[in-house]
All heavy atoms as an XYZ file, in Angstrom:
850
protein
N     -30.130     16.933      0.481
C     -28.954     16.596      1.172
C     -29.000     15.213      1.748
O     -30.021     14.833      2.299
C     -28.642     17.618      2.253
C     -27.354     17.325      2.974
S     -26.759     18.541      4.219
C     -27.928     19.730      4.415
N     -27.924     14.438      1.572
C     -27.862     13.105      2.165
C     -26.597     13.067      3.033
O     -25.592     13.662      2.707
C     -27.787     12.038      1.058
C     -28.989     12.002      0.178
C     -28.990     10.810     -0.797
N     -28.032     11.049     -1.900
C     -27.894     10.195     -2.899
N     -28.596      9.090     -2.991
N     -26.989     10.489     -3.835
N     -26.747     12.321      4.131
C     -25.696     12.231      5.100
C     -25.471     10.808      5.567
O     -26.413      9.998      5.521
C     -26.020     13.084      6.327
C     -26.153     14.532      5.988
C     -26.533     15.393      7.182
N     -25.527     15.182      8.209
C     -25.684     15.503      9.469
N     -26.800     16.025      9.881
N     -24.722     15.298     10.378
N     -24.212     10.519      5.925
C     -23.894      9.141      6.404
C     -22.860      9.275      7.529
O     -21.988     10.069      7.472
C     -23.332      8.334      5.269
N     -23.042      8.292      8.474
C     -21.993      8.165      9.505
C     -20.865      7.343      8.878
O     -21.100      6.345      8.148
C     -22.525      7.344     10.705
C     -23.488      8.103     11.649
C     -23.919      7.115     12.759
C     -22.788      9.271     12.267
N     -19.648      7.767      9.159
C     -18.489      6.997      8.757
C     -17.902      6.338     10.065
O     -17.651      7.092     11.012
C     -17.426      7.912      8.134
C     -16.152      7.139      7.794
C     -18.021      8.568      6.899
N     -17.895      5.017     10.063
C     -17.424      4.299     11.256
C     -16.099      3.641     10.980
O     -15.871      3.105      9.870
C     -18.432      3.239     11.657
C     -19.788      3.818     12.109
C     -20.780      3.721     10.973
C     -20.288      3.082     13.292
N     -15.261      3.690     11.977
C     -13.955      2.991     11.914
C     -13.933      1.949     13.046
O     -14.016      2.309     14.209
C     -12.801      4.001     12.130
O     -11.560      3.351     12.090
N     -13.895      0.697     12.635
C     -13.999     -0.419     13.594
C     -15.260     -0.220     14.515
O     -15.131     -0.315     15.740
C     -12.740     -0.553     14.422
C     -11.618     -1.098     13.572
O     -11.766     -2.056     12.817
N     -10.464     -0.446     13.707
N     -16.359      0.172     13.930
C     -17.634      0.375     14.615
C     -17.688      1.553     15.559
O     -18.603      1.672     16.365
C     -18.136     -0.895     15.321
C     -18.363     -2.038     14.368
O     -18.973     -1.787     13.304
N     -17.884     -3.210     14.639
N     -16.709      2.456     15.439
C     -16.705      3.693     16.246
C     -16.982      4.830     15.267
O     -16.343      4.905     14.221
C     -15.320      3.889     16.944
C     -15.261      5.238     17.630
C     -15.062      2.763     17.900
N     -17.884      5.747     15.625
C     -18.224      6.866     14.795
C     -16.951      7.763     14.613
O     -16.462      8.322     15.578
C     -19.374      7.709     15.301
C     -19.605      8.938     14.470
C     -20.618      6.849     15.387
N     -16.454      7.844     13.361
C     -15.321      8.623     13.084
C     -15.702     10.030     12.564
O     -14.972     10.995     12.749
C     -14.406      7.944     12.045
N     -16.864     10.076     11.868
C     -17.247     11.342     11.294
C     -18.484     11.246     10.512
O     -19.183     10.191     10.538
N     -18.805     12.291      9.785
C     -20.006     12.365      8.937
C     -19.597     12.771      7.523
O     -18.810     13.739      7.305
C     -21.043     13.361      9.506
C     -22.227     13.554      8.558
C     -21.525     12.923     10.887
N     -20.165     12.024      6.550
C     -19.984     12.339      5.135
C     -21.280     12.856      4.636
O     -22.340     12.242      4.824
C     -19.583     11.051      4.391
C     -19.415     11.170      2.888
C     -18.231     12.104      2.533
C     -19.191      9.811      2.261
N     -21.255     13.993      3.953
C     -22.452     14.680      3.478
C     -22.340     14.937      1.973
O     -21.314     15.301      1.486
C     -22.641     16.090      4.193
O     -22.664     15.866      5.592
C     -23.867     16.765      3.720
N     -23.473     14.645      1.295
C     -23.580     15.118     -0.094
C     -24.630     16.279     -0.060
O     -25.708     16.117      0.325
C     -24.150     13.978     -0.965
C     -24.394     14.372     -2.435
C     -25.121     13.312     -3.154
O     -26.280     13.012     -2.837
O     -24.528     12.807     -4.136
N     -24.171     17.462     -0.510
C     -25.038     18.626     -0.424
C     -26.008     18.649     -1.637
O     -25.813     17.916     -2.603
C     -24.193     19.902     -0.420
O     -23.553     20.043     -1.704
C     -23.193     19.946      0.728
N     -26.951     19.496     -1.563
C     -27.973     19.577     -2.655
C     -27.327     20.061     -3.941
O     -27.819     19.735     -5.026
C     -29.130     20.538     -2.282
C     -29.941     19.948     -1.154
O     -30.022     18.709     -1.033
O     -30.560     20.783     -0.416
N     -26.227     20.795     -3.882
C     -25.541     21.255     -5.089
C     -24.361     20.318     -5.466
O     -23.426     20.752     -6.190
C     -25.110     22.705     -4.968
C     -24.197     22.948     -3.789
O     -23.949     22.039     -2.952
O     -23.706     24.101     -3.705
N     -24.414     19.101     -5.017
C     -23.469     18.021     -5.377
C     -22.061     18.292     -4.967
O     -21.096     18.055     -5.715
C     -23.553     17.731     -6.904
C     -24.914     17.227     -7.391
S     -25.502     15.732     -6.489
C     -24.359     14.504     -7.146
N     -21.862     18.826     -3.771
C     -20.571     18.897     -3.162
C     -20.512     17.836     -2.069
O     -21.548     17.402     -1.552
C     -20.306     20.255     -2.569
C     -20.121     21.319     -3.652
N     -21.142     22.023     -4.140
C     -18.950     21.763     -4.223
C     -20.640     22.864     -5.080
N     -19.347     22.669     -5.139
N     -19.337     17.442     -1.668
C     -19.137     16.460     -0.642
C     -18.292     17.011      0.480
O     -17.284     17.727      0.251
C     -18.473     15.220     -1.230
C     -19.373     14.628     -2.338
C     -19.249     15.027     -3.637
C     -20.331     13.693     -2.006
C     -20.100     14.535     -4.651
C     -21.201     13.196     -3.036
C     -21.052     13.601     -4.299
O     -21.922     13.108     -5.289
N     -18.736     16.668      1.679
C     -18.025     17.189      2.923
C     -17.816     15.977      3.827
O     -18.711     15.220      4.080
C     -18.919     18.234      3.611
C     -19.204     19.383      2.718
C     -18.233     18.653      4.900
C     -20.300     20.325      3.185
N     -16.601     15.873      4.310
C     -16.310     14.928      5.370
C     -15.816     15.724      6.602
O     -14.917     16.588      6.484
C     -15.267     13.855      4.985
C     -14.907     12.993      6.176
C     -15.793     12.038      6.651
C     -13.705     13.186      6.851
C     -15.465     11.289      7.781
C     -13.356     12.410      7.915
C     -14.259     11.501      8.414
N     -16.391     15.419      7.729
C     -16.014     16.091      8.943
C     -15.853     15.061     10.090
O     -16.773     14.231     10.292
C     -17.044     17.146      9.405
C     -16.605     17.917     10.640
C     -17.529     19.045     10.967
C     -17.122     19.955     12.108
N     -16.110     19.458     13.024
N     -14.691     15.064     10.700
C     -14.449     14.135     11.841
C     -15.328     14.503     13.007
O     -15.603     15.692     13.260
C     -13.020     14.184     12.287
C     -12.045     13.314     11.529
C     -11.189     13.825     10.560
C     -12.061     11.933     11.718
C     -10.356     13.015      9.847
C     -11.185     11.129     11.004
C     -10.323     11.671     10.126
O      -9.496     10.847      9.407
N     -15.772     13.501     13.696
C     -16.565     13.685     14.930
C     -15.636     14.221     16.001
O     -14.463     13.787     16.131
C     -17.103     12.324     15.357
C     -17.961     12.366     16.615
O     -19.074     12.833     16.529
O     -17.426     12.031     17.688
N     -16.131     15.201     16.772
C     -15.262     15.794     17.817
C     -14.710     14.850     18.833
O     -13.589     14.898     19.220
C     -16.024     16.912     18.524
C     -16.287     18.147     17.665
O     -15.562     18.330     16.678
O     -17.235     18.878     17.942
N     -15.585     13.870     19.223
C     -15.133     12.884     20.252
C     -14.042     12.002     19.654
O     -13.107     11.614     20.347
C     -16.325     12.036     20.697
N     -14.153     11.667     18.400
C     -13.157     10.848     17.703
C     -11.807     11.561     17.656
O     -10.735     10.994     17.824
C     -13.668     10.503     16.321
C     -12.867      9.385     15.596
C     -13.164      8.045     15.786
C     -11.807      9.738     14.748
C     -12.446      7.072     15.142
C     -11.079      8.757     14.093
C     -11.378      7.441     14.300
O     -10.697      6.451     13.669
N     -11.885     12.876     17.357
C     -10.643     13.664     17.257
C      -9.806     13.706     18.515
O      -8.571     13.656     18.473
C     -10.947     15.091     16.876
C     -11.308     15.329     15.419
C     -11.781     16.786     15.180
C     -10.139     15.046     14.469
N     -10.472     13.723     19.681
C      -9.709     13.894     20.919
C      -9.189     12.562     21.461
O      -8.405     12.582     22.406
C     -10.529     14.596     22.042
C     -10.915     16.004     21.583
C     -11.793     13.776     22.393
N      -9.579     11.460     20.856
C      -9.125     10.157     21.323
C      -7.812      9.799     20.612
O      -7.825      9.519     19.425
C     -10.165      9.052     21.074
C     -11.399      9.155     21.919
C     -11.122      8.987     23.389
O     -10.197      8.244     23.755
O     -11.833      9.633     24.198
N      -6.671      9.833     21.314
C      -5.399      9.562     20.647
C      -5.268      8.174     20.060
O      -4.553      7.984     19.053
C      -4.369      9.828     21.761
C      -5.080      9.793     23.021
C      -6.517     10.090     22.743
N      -5.955      7.194     20.610
C      -5.854      5.880     20.048
C      -6.641      5.641     18.757
O      -6.518      4.669     18.017
C      -6.246      4.772     21.073
C      -7.698      4.739     21.452
C      -8.100      5.713     22.534
O      -7.268      6.420     23.058
O      -9.296      5.694     22.879
N      -7.542      6.637     18.450
C      -8.306      6.554     17.213
C      -7.465      7.150     16.064
O      -7.102      8.306     16.106
C      -9.640      7.277     17.306
C     -10.550      6.707     18.381
C     -11.003      5.292     18.092
O     -10.875      4.796     16.976
N     -11.608      4.643     19.107
N      -7.203      6.317     15.071
C      -6.385      6.732     13.963
C      -7.221      7.432     12.843
O      -8.424      7.246     12.778
C      -5.684      5.555     13.355
C      -4.798      4.826     14.423
C      -4.195      3.540     13.894
N      -3.352      3.893     12.752
C      -2.940      2.955     11.886
N      -3.252      1.693     12.009
N      -2.164      3.317     10.852
N      -6.542      8.184     12.000
C      -7.209      8.782     10.797
C      -7.820      7.625     10.023
O      -7.331      6.487      9.959
C      -6.181      9.456      9.952
O      -5.576     10.501     10.614
N      -8.944      7.922      9.312
C      -9.591      6.904      8.523
C      -8.760      6.507      7.317
O      -8.906      5.410      6.799
C     -11.031      7.242      8.125
C     -11.072      8.542      7.264
C     -11.911      7.430      9.383
C     -12.397      8.761      6.595
N      -7.907      7.389      6.873
C      -6.981      7.070      5.765
C      -5.876      8.159      5.736
O      -5.995      9.207      6.357
C      -7.725      7.081      4.418
O      -7.873      8.344      3.891
N      -4.865      7.910      4.957
C      -3.747      8.868      4.835
C      -4.278     10.151      4.129
O      -3.728     11.222      4.400
C      -2.612      8.290      3.987
C      -1.878      7.133      4.692
C      -0.867      6.556      3.691
C      -1.210      7.592      5.946
N      -5.274     10.011      3.304
C      -5.824     11.194      2.633
C      -6.750     12.036      3.526
O      -7.168     13.129      3.139
C      -6.529     10.813      1.339
O      -7.585      9.892      1.658
N      -7.062     11.544      4.719
C      -7.887     12.241      5.697
C      -7.225     12.323      7.057
O      -7.690     11.720      8.011
C      -9.283     11.576      5.828
C     -10.148     11.735      4.668
C     -10.383     10.700      3.848
C     -10.839     12.969      4.432
C     -11.239     10.840      2.711
C     -11.657     13.103      3.323
C     -11.827     12.068      2.466
N      -6.089     13.037      7.156
C      -5.463     13.132      8.492
C      -6.489     13.790      9.468
O      -7.320     14.578      9.050
C      -4.263     14.064      8.259
C      -4.158     14.319      6.813
C      -5.392     13.757      6.142
N      -6.405     13.401     10.734
C      -7.339     13.949     11.719
C      -7.111     15.439     11.795
O      -6.012     15.910     11.969
C      -7.118     13.271     13.074
C      -7.630     11.879     13.131
C      -7.283     11.128     14.420
C      -7.907     11.708     15.627
N      -7.654     10.886     16.833
N      -8.264     16.188     11.678
C      -8.243     17.603     11.873
C      -9.663     18.078     12.164
O     -10.622     17.408     11.808
C      -7.673     18.348     10.646
C      -8.530     18.280      9.407
C      -7.920     19.016      8.278
N      -8.922     19.238      7.217
C      -8.625     19.731      6.042
N      -7.376     19.930      5.699
N      -9.595     19.924      5.153
N      -9.760     19.244     12.752
C     -11.133     19.761     13.098
C     -11.851     20.317     11.848
O     -13.075     20.266     11.767
C     -10.947     20.881     14.140
C     -12.271     21.292     14.741
C     -12.075     21.853     16.125
C     -13.351     22.184     16.818
N     -14.162     21.044     17.202
N     -11.096     20.852     10.902
C     -11.733     21.497      9.687
C     -12.329     20.406      8.781
O     -11.806     19.276      8.756
C     -10.655     22.262      8.874
C     -10.063     23.430      9.627
C      -8.923     22.979     10.563
O      -8.337     21.929     10.395
O      -8.698     23.682     11.553
N     -13.337     20.792      8.050
C     -13.988     19.905      7.127
C     -13.129     19.679      5.902
O     -12.361     20.555      5.505
C     -15.308     20.509      6.645
C     -16.344     20.752      7.703
C     -17.543     21.519      7.201
O     -17.399     22.291      6.196
O     -18.617     21.332      7.739
N     -13.306     18.536      5.265
C     -12.775     18.250      3.926
C     -13.899     18.495      2.991
O     -15.006     17.963      3.173
C     -12.296     16.815      3.838
C     -11.062     16.533      4.663
C     -11.136     16.118      5.990
C      -9.773     16.650      4.122
C     -10.039     15.881      6.737
C      -8.641     16.412      4.842
C      -8.772     16.001      6.150
O      -7.640     15.756      6.906
N     -13.656     19.199      1.868
C     -14.680     19.539      0.921
C     -14.219     19.173     -0.484
O     -13.040     19.407     -0.804
C     -15.047     21.041      0.977
C     -15.516     21.355      2.397
C     -16.096     21.411     -0.066
C     -15.683     22.875      2.640
N     -15.116     18.605     -1.292
C     -14.764     18.192     -2.626
C     -15.934     18.412     -3.574
O     -17.109     18.312     -3.148
C     -14.326     16.739     -2.653
O     -14.045     16.323     -3.959
N     -15.663     18.585     -4.893
C     -16.723     18.690     -5.914
C     -17.154     17.336     -6.381
O     -18.146     17.249     -7.109
C     -16.245     19.538     -7.090
C     -16.010     20.998     -6.742
O     -16.700     21.487     -5.811
O     -15.195     21.664     -7.378
N     -16.473     16.306     -6.019
C     -16.833     14.935     -6.365
C     -16.640     14.038     -5.134
O     -15.894     14.387     -4.249
C     -16.057     14.400     -7.567
C     -14.586     14.565     -7.487
C     -13.910     14.326     -8.780
O     -14.328     14.887     -9.803
O     -12.917     13.562     -8.796
N     -17.269     12.859     -5.196
C     -17.156     11.973     -4.056
C     -15.629     11.653     -3.889
O     -14.926     11.328     -4.854
C     -17.904     10.709     -4.330
C     -17.936      9.631     -3.144
C     -18.526     10.239     -1.915
C     -18.660      8.408     -3.607
N     -15.147     11.820     -2.642
C     -13.763     11.617     -2.382
C     -13.311     10.253     -2.846
O     -13.975      9.257     -2.676
C     -13.467     11.687     -0.853
C     -13.872     13.039     -0.251
C     -15.074     13.191      0.442
C     -12.971     14.106     -0.283
C     -15.422     14.403      1.003
C     -13.314     15.317      0.298
C     -14.547     15.495      0.932
N     -12.142     10.135     -3.484
C     -11.627      8.885     -3.982
C     -11.607      7.789     -2.918
O     -11.912      6.640     -3.216
C     -10.217      9.171     -4.475
C     -10.264     10.657     -4.863
C     -11.203     11.269     -3.876
N     -11.297      8.123     -1.652
C     -11.266      7.135     -0.613
C     -12.628      6.404     -0.516
O     -12.681      5.198     -0.429
C     -10.919      7.793      0.731
C     -11.018      6.856      1.891
C     -10.056      5.899      2.130
C     -12.105      6.910      2.741
C     -10.137      4.993      3.184
C     -12.201      6.020      3.827
C     -11.200      5.077      4.036
N     -13.719      7.154     -0.592
C     -15.079      6.594     -0.469
C     -15.463      5.925     -1.764
O     -16.081      4.888     -1.763
C     -16.061      7.594      0.007
C     -15.777      8.111      1.421
C     -15.331      9.374      1.605
C     -16.032      7.305      2.478
C     -15.064      9.861      2.914
C     -15.696      7.715      3.813
C     -15.275      9.049      3.973
N     -15.164      6.599     -2.930
C     -15.508      6.021     -4.201
C     -14.838      4.659     -4.393
O     -15.476      3.758     -4.989
C     -15.073      6.971     -5.313
C     -15.505      6.562     -6.680
C     -16.743      6.851     -7.144
C     -14.619      5.840     -7.488
C     -17.163      6.412     -8.401
C     -15.008      5.428     -8.743
C     -16.300      5.724     -9.239
N     -13.650      4.447     -3.876
C     -12.983      3.201     -4.023
C     -13.538      2.059     -3.155
O     -13.148      0.907     -3.281
C     -11.472      3.384     -3.726
C     -10.773      4.096     -4.846
O     -11.150      4.026     -6.004
N      -9.752      4.826     -4.508
N     -14.498      2.408     -2.335
C     -15.212      1.378     -1.562
C     -16.321      0.720     -2.393
O     -16.915     -0.313     -2.025
C     -15.832      1.989     -0.281
C     -14.822      2.457      0.740
S     -15.562      3.280      2.166
C     -16.318      1.841      2.941
N     -16.576      1.264     -3.555
C     -17.699      0.773     -4.393
C     -17.211     -0.343     -5.334
O     -16.067     -0.364     -5.742
C     -18.243      1.933     -5.236
C     -18.802      3.093     -4.481
C     -19.185      4.200     -5.403
C     -19.979      2.667     -3.578
N     -18.144     -1.180     -5.694
C     -17.883     -2.194     -6.743
C     -17.754     -1.566     -8.088
O     -18.159     -0.412     -8.359
C     -19.061     -3.200     -6.784
O     -19.186     -3.896     -5.624
N     -17.164     -2.366     -8.995
C     -16.964     -1.890    -10.365
C     -17.502     -2.885    -11.338
O     -17.778     -4.033    -10.961
C     -15.480     -1.646    -10.654
C     -14.831     -0.562     -9.797
C     -13.339     -0.492    -10.057
O     -12.695     -1.527    -10.347
O     -12.822      0.619     -9.959
N     -17.642     -2.461    -12.573
C     -17.948     -3.401    -13.683
C     -19.271     -4.086    -13.476
O     -20.301     -3.512    -13.112
N     -19.258     -5.408    -13.765
C     -20.465     -6.220    -13.714
C     -21.033     -6.249    -12.303
O     -22.278     -6.272    -12.132
C     -20.152     -7.645    -14.196
N     -20.174     -6.304    -11.255
C     -20.707     -6.296     -9.883
C     -21.507     -5.039     -9.568
O     -22.547     -5.105     -8.988
C     -19.578     -6.473     -8.873
C     -19.037     -7.860     -8.879
O     -19.693     -8.829     -9.298
N     -17.810     -8.035     -8.388
N     -21.008     -3.918    -10.009
C     -21.698     -2.632     -9.846
C     -23.048     -2.668    -10.543
O     -24.045     -2.226    -10.001
C     -20.839     -1.454    -10.327
C     -21.515     -0.141    -10.171
C     -20.621      0.963    -10.695
C     -21.312      2.295    -10.623
N     -20.438      3.395    -11.104
N     -23.015     -3.124    -11.761
C     -24.248     -3.179    -12.559
C     -25.316     -4.040    -11.900
O     -26.467     -3.666    -11.794
C     -23.953     -3.764    -13.973
O     -23.036     -2.885    -14.645
C     -25.208     -3.844    -14.811
N     -24.898     -5.188    -11.410
C     -25.836     -6.113    -10.732
C     -26.338     -5.454     -9.427
O     -27.555     -5.505     -9.157
C     -25.159     -7.454    -10.399
C     -24.923     -8.201    -11.692
C     -25.972     -8.295     -9.388
C     -23.982     -9.398    -11.527
N     -25.457     -4.851     -8.647
C     -25.885     -4.183     -7.425
C     -26.914     -3.054     -7.745
O     -27.942     -2.942     -7.030
C     -24.698     -3.569     -6.702
C     -23.886     -4.558     -5.934
C     -22.692     -3.898     -5.258
O     -22.204     -2.876     -5.712
N     -22.230     -4.552     -4.184
N     -26.609     -2.255     -8.743
C     -27.485     -1.128     -9.084
C     -28.869     -1.635     -9.556
O     -29.895     -1.075     -9.166
C     -26.825     -0.242    -10.101
S     -25.463      0.746     -9.432
N     -28.880     -2.644    -10.391
C     -30.173     -3.195    -10.869
C     -30.957     -3.793     -9.673
O     -32.162     -3.536     -9.566
C     -29.950     -4.292    -11.875
C     -29.598     -3.787    -13.213
C     -29.486     -4.879    -14.225
N     -28.884     -4.412    -15.457
C     -28.226     -5.151    -16.319
N     -28.154     -6.491    -16.113
N     -27.728     -4.623    -17.398
N     -30.276     -4.577     -8.843
C     -30.939     -5.190     -7.699
C     -31.483     -4.186     -6.720
O     -32.654     -4.325     -6.244
C     -29.971     -6.151     -6.983
O     -29.482     -7.121     -7.903
C     -30.641     -6.798     -5.790
N     -30.705     -3.115     -6.461
C     -31.088     -2.130     -5.461
C     -31.840     -0.935     -6.066
O     -32.227     -0.025     -5.353
C     -29.840     -1.630     -4.752
C     -29.046     -2.650     -3.985
C     -27.670     -2.110     -3.519
C     -29.852     -3.191     -2.790
N     -32.032     -0.992     -7.419
C     -32.726      0.083     -8.115
C     -32.085      1.488     -7.882
O     -32.766      2.411     -7.483
C     -34.230      0.099     -7.775
C     -34.939     -1.145     -8.204
C     -36.399     -1.127     -7.853
C     -37.199     -2.269     -8.307
N     -36.760     -3.575     -8.258
N     -30.780      1.465     -8.061
C     -29.980      2.689     -7.916
C     -29.328      3.020     -9.226
O     -28.771      2.161     -9.936
C     -28.867      2.444     -6.865
C     -29.482      2.229     -5.461
C     -27.938      3.716     -6.806
C     -28.484      1.808     -4.434
N     -29.440      4.263     -9.650
C     -28.798      4.745    -10.878
C     -27.300      4.498    -10.758
O     -26.681      4.819     -9.741
C     -29.066      6.264    -11.050
C     -28.542      6.825    -12.353
O     -27.424      6.451    -12.742
O     -29.212      7.638    -12.955
N     -26.693      3.946    -11.822
C     -25.267      3.685    -11.816
C     -24.407      4.905    -11.636
O     -23.231      4.806    -11.206
C     -24.834      2.875    -13.075
C     -25.309      1.455    -12.998
C     -24.610      0.582    -14.075
O     -23.358      0.685    -14.189
O     -25.310     -0.266    -14.681
N     -24.959      6.072    -11.852
C     -24.186      7.327    -11.684
C     -24.315      7.856    -10.261
O     -23.665      8.854     -9.919
C     -24.693      8.399    -12.699
C     -24.523      7.996    -14.130
C     -23.061      7.755    -14.505
O     -22.202      8.567    -14.108
O     -22.775      6.748    -15.173
N     -25.159      7.233     -9.424
C     -25.415      7.688     -8.051
C     -24.396      7.000     -7.132
O     -24.774      6.082     -6.363
C     -26.872      7.405     -7.701
C     -27.183      7.935     -6.313
O     -26.359      8.643     -5.663
O     -28.320      7.650     -5.811
N     -23.178      7.462     -7.136
C     -22.140      6.842     -6.320
C     -22.447      6.942     -4.822
O     -22.259      5.987     -4.056
C     -20.787      7.472     -6.586
O     -20.408      7.237     -7.924
N     -22.975      8.091     -4.394
C     -23.283      8.248     -2.985
C     -24.437      7.336     -2.559
O     -24.380      6.678     -1.519
C     -23.679      9.722     -2.647
C     -23.593     10.071     -1.195
C     -22.398     10.433     -0.629
C     -24.740     10.064     -0.411
C     -22.330     10.767      0.772
C     -24.689     10.349      0.892
C     -23.492     10.684      1.507
N     -25.457      7.213     -3.392
C     -26.543      6.260     -3.080
C     -26.074      4.822     -2.991
O     -26.458      4.072     -2.151
N     -25.185      4.440     -3.905
C     -24.618      3.136     -3.880
C     -23.753      2.864     -2.696
O     -23.789      1.798     -2.061
C     -23.848      2.830     -5.172
C     -23.354      1.397     -5.414
C     -24.562      0.441     -5.434
C     -22.566      1.345     -6.736
N     -22.978      3.905     -2.314
C     -22.189      3.799     -1.053
C     -23.068      3.614      0.169
O     -22.818      2.712      0.991
C     -21.368      5.084     -0.896
C     -20.338      5.161      0.223
C     -19.186      4.210     -0.028
C     -19.905      6.558      0.465
N     -24.168      4.396      0.269
C     -25.097      4.241      1.367
C     -25.705      2.781      1.416
O     -25.919      2.261      2.509
C     -26.220      5.261      1.262
C     -25.830      6.728      1.455
C     -27.017      7.604      1.239
C     -25.209      6.975      2.809
N     -26.017      2.248      0.269
C     -26.658      0.955      0.139
C     -25.791     -0.199      0.368
O     -26.225     -1.271      0.811
C     -27.390      0.842     -1.184
N     -24.462     -0.058      0.099
C     -23.629     -1.231      0.112
C     -22.452     -1.232      1.061
O     -21.867     -2.277      1.284
C     -23.038     -1.505     -1.348
O     -22.231     -0.354     -1.686
C     -24.153     -1.662     -2.318
N     -22.079     -0.073      1.627
C     -20.848     -0.052      2.447
C     -21.116     -0.142      3.943
O     -20.311      0.269      4.728
C     -20.084      1.235      2.143
N     -22.250     -0.713      4.284
C     -22.586     -0.872      5.714
C     -22.069     -2.169      6.294
O     -21.929     -2.252      7.500
N     -21.761     -3.146      5.459
C     -21.336     -4.437      5.917
C     -20.263     -4.969      4.940
O     -20.280     -4.634      3.760
C     -22.518     -5.414      5.942
C     -23.649     -4.922      6.748
N     -23.661     -4.690      8.063
C     -24.911     -4.538      6.342
C     -24.847     -4.234      8.439
N     -25.625     -4.145      7.419
N     -19.501     -5.859      5.459
C     -18.574     -6.660      4.596
C     -17.705     -5.782      3.741
O     -17.442     -6.085      2.576
C     -19.318     -7.667      3.737
C     -20.088     -8.676      4.607
O     -19.558     -8.990      5.714
O     -21.135     -9.086      4.188
N     -17.198     -4.669      4.222
C     -16.260     -3.822      3.451
C     -14.852     -4.359      3.694
O     -14.597     -4.997      4.650
C     -16.371     -2.374      3.900
O     -16.072     -2.240      5.244
C     -17.732     -1.749      3.604
N     -13.993     -4.011      2.759
C     -12.558     -4.361      2.944
C     -12.004     -3.282      3.824
O     -12.031     -2.106      3.544
C     -11.839     -4.406      1.609
C     -12.455     -5.466      0.766
C     -10.391     -4.574      1.789
C     -11.975     -5.510     -0.635
N     -11.469     -3.678      4.975
C     -10.837     -2.718      5.904
C     -11.801     -2.404      7.045
O     -12.858     -2.985      7.215
N     -11.475     -1.383      7.779
C     -12.134     -1.041      9.015
C     -13.322     -0.074      8.830
O     -14.082      0.144      9.771
C     -11.124     -0.463      9.988
N     -13.455      0.536      7.695
C     -14.445      1.580      7.499
C     -15.773      1.050      6.983
O     -15.773      0.292      5.997
C     -13.895      2.682      6.512
C     -12.546      3.227      6.995
C     -14.902      3.793      6.335
C     -12.546      3.854      8.364
N     -16.820      1.480      7.549
C     -18.110      1.194      7.132
C     -18.959      2.469      7.097
O     -18.589      3.468      7.749
C     -18.880      0.134      8.028
O     -18.873      0.556      9.350
C     -18.232     -1.251      7.879
N     -20.083      2.487      6.374
C     -20.922      3.623      6.190
C     -22.361      3.284      6.603
O     -22.875      2.259      6.263
C     -20.919      4.070      4.714
C     -19.525      4.237      4.159
C     -21.754      5.310      4.461
C     -18.694      5.356      4.769
N     -22.974      4.200      7.367
C     -24.357      4.032      7.745
C     -25.146      5.283      7.415
O     -24.701      6.385      7.809
C     -24.515      3.753      9.260
C     -24.003      2.443      9.675
C     -24.217      2.184     11.166
O     -24.709      3.064     11.872
N     -23.855      1.066     11.608
N     -26.263      5.134      6.688
C     -27.049      6.296      6.366
C     -27.625      6.954      7.582
O     -28.063      6.285      8.530
C     -28.166      5.871      5.373
C     -28.981      7.013      4.830
C     -29.924      6.605      3.731
O     -30.052      5.410      3.462
O     -30.521      7.491      3.141
N     -27.637      8.289      7.564
C     -28.282      9.062      8.653
C     -29.681      9.459      8.242
O     -30.022      9.642      7.128
C     -27.533     10.323      8.942
C     -26.296     10.216      9.823
C     -25.598     11.538      9.878
C     -26.683      9.782     11.211
């Protein structure tokens, strides 16, 4: 199992988990949920207490990844399998992302 903090403008918004059986779970942090000024991380993840569960990496997070030649270069440089989207997300989405969301490995 691999886990990552999901931050919105450097505030912990929740935790993204890849389970051992290749399911994905996103759960908002309780403290983030009760703060009215903290917005949902995206339209596809409205703030709620229940977990979001998927059989594949959620499109919102998948779209944070590079594509094409850039992805190939990143994977070679970081020694990450090109099919390991979660690993690539952990390795590359901690800095210089487009937008307010960043990812930090737990």
